[in-house]
C-alpha positions, 0 to 999 in steps of 0.5 A: 127411579132415576137419581141423575147420578153420573160418572165421567171417569178420570182415567184411573178409577173404574165403575162397576154396576152389579145386580141392578133390578127394575120392578113394576110394583111399588115395593122392592123384592129380593134379587132375581137372577136374569140372563138377557130376558125378563123373568117373573118371580115364582111363588115359593112353595113348601116341599116335603112340608110334613106328614102326620107324624110331624104334627100333633092334631091334638096338642102343639105350638107354632111360633112365627116371626115375619112380616107382610110384603105390603099393607094392602088388605090382601089375605095372606095366610099359612096353615097346618091342615089335612090338606083342606079347610075342614081341619086347619090351624090358620094364621096370617093377615086378613082383609083388614090392614094391620090385623093378625088373624087366628083360626082353628077349624075341626070337621068344618066347624070353626072352633076358634077365630079372632083377630088382633091389631098390630102396629104395622104388618110390614114390620117383623112381628113375632107370633105364637099359638098354642092349642090343645083340648084345654083351649088356646093361647095366642101371643103377639110380640111377647104379649098374651093376646088371647086365652080360651079354655075350650077347644074341640080338636081333630082326631089323632093324625089328622094334621099332615100338611104345612103350607104358606097358604090356607088349607085349600091352597088359596090366599098365599102368604106373601112376605118375609119369614125370619123364623118358623117353628112347630113343636108337637106335644109341647106345653112349654110357656111361651115366655120361655120359648121366645127366650130361646135361640134357634139352636137352643130350641132345636137341641132342647125340644122335639122340634120340627123346623119348617 
């Protein structure tokens, strides 16, 4: 959008314009390098997103701090799965605006699914999810949102893939990620975990940083 700014010069001072960027969509994104021609932003992809030894299919915790790129009702998820929707842990924003979704599927059977309102999905929200055969706990911004004491988990070594999408590669997560941690075999309290800095988490726990 033009702001009508002008600079006529005074013979002494100069003007340097650097890294200006024009975008067609109604929201700003980060800098995209161009060299004389239009460039389309490529979606970020996770490479080396884990193997079965990095994830525990039967007990684990995941922590995420991030925000959606815009509040438009589009589905945007990230997941830990076996590369399909048959066995997956799914977290993200669904088709209802400002609503955070959690899902856990085992052998194509939905073991857990629920949604919770947040004030604004385009603000940074901190999310934590714990799962085991003893159930689930879901935390949003330091508050226990849900607790369930029954969950059927997949067999050992089932989860082997992390993606910024659902288990089949659809509904890509478009947004900003500030922190993302996965802790296998952990049953630490979420209150304790959210108090740690990133370096403290890495040094204290058997931690996979995604």
